[in-house]
C-alpha positions in Angstrom: 24.4 61.6 83.1 25.7 62.9 79.8 29.3 62.3 80.8 28.7 58.6 80.0 27.8 59.4 76.4 30.8 61.8 76.2 33.1 58.9 77.3 31.5 56.6 74.8 32.4 59.1 72.1 35.9 59.5 73.4 36.2 55.7 73.4 35.3 55.5 69.7 38.0 58.1 68.8 40.6 56.4 71.1 39.7 52.9 69.7 40.0 54.1 66.2 43.4 55.9 66.8 44.8 52.8 68.7 43.6 50.3 66.1 47.1 49.6 64.8 49.2 46.5 65.2 52.0 48.4 66.9 49.8 49.7 69.7 49.1 47.3 72.5 47.8 49.7 75.1 46.8 53.4 75.7 48.4 54.7 78.9 47.1 58.3 79.0 44.6 60.5 77.3 44.7 64.3 77.7 41.4 66.0 77.3 40.9 69.8 77.0 37.7 71.0 78.6 36.4 74.6 78.4 35.1 76.3 81.5 31.6 76.6 80.0 31.5 73.1 78.5 29.1 71.9 81.1 31.1 68.8 82.0 31.1 67.4 85.5 34.6 66.2 86.0 34.0 63.8 88.8 31.2 62.1 86.7 33.5 62.1 83.7 36.2 60.3 85.7 33.8 57.7 86.9 32.3 57.2 83.4 35.9 56.9 82.0 36.6 53.9 84.2 33.4 52.2 83.3 33.4 52.9 79.5 37.1 52.0 78.9 36.8 48.5 80.3 37.7 45.9 77.8 39.4 48.4 75.5 43.1 49.2 74.9 42.5 52.2 77.1 41.4 50.2 80.1 43.4 51.5 83.1 44.6 54.5 81.2 45.0 57.8 83.0 42.5 60.5 82.0 44.1 63.9 82.3 41.7 66.9 82.1 43.1 70.3 81.1 41.0 73.3 82.0 40.5 75.9 79.3 39.4 79.4 80.3 36.3 81.2 79.1 37.2 83.9 76.6 35.2 86.7 74.9 35.8 89.6 72.6 34.8 92.9 74.3 33.3 95.3 71.7 33.8 98.2 74.1 37.6 98.0 74.4 38.1 95.6 71.4 40.2 93.2 73.5 39.9 89.4 73.8 39.6 88.8 77.6 39.2 85.9 79.9 35.9 85.8 81.7 34.8 83.9 84.8 31.1 83.5 83.9 29.2 83.7 80.6 27.5 87.0 81.5 30.5 88.6 83.2 31.4 92.1 82.2 34.8 92.8 80.6 37.4 92.6 83.3 39.5 95.3 81.6 36.9 98.1 80.9 33.7 96.9 82.6 31.8 96.8 79.3 28.9 94.4 78.7 29.1 93.9 75.0 31.0 90.6 74.9 31.1 88.0 72.1 32.1 84.5 73.4 35.3 83.3 71.7 35.9 80.1 73.7 35.4 78.0 76.8 32.6 75.7 75.6 34.9 73.2 73.8 35.9 69.7 74.7 38.5 67.8 72.7 41.2 65.1 72.9 44.5 66.9 73.0 46.7 63.8 72.7 47.2 60.3 74.0 50.1 58.1 74.9 50.4 54.5 73.7 52.7 51.6 74.0 
């Protein structure tokens, strides 16, 4: 389950950001996940609970924000949202698409007290 290692990486970033004397606890972390990132959200939620034990983020809410798949269509020269990696352009039906997004995963922000 690679979601466990993803959470371990998130924990390192959260621990580093929360390593300040004025931060006692992390209450929420918002994570942006692209449609094509290959992340199983249920597994990530489970791993989150396990990996955050003993940290300032223990008990924090993990909020996952879905980001769409995007591509540039060379036929109509528009950036479009696509449902699948090999989908045709939803505007013109063209098949010459260059991926522009949807495979990213990043921490958007976090709340601390």
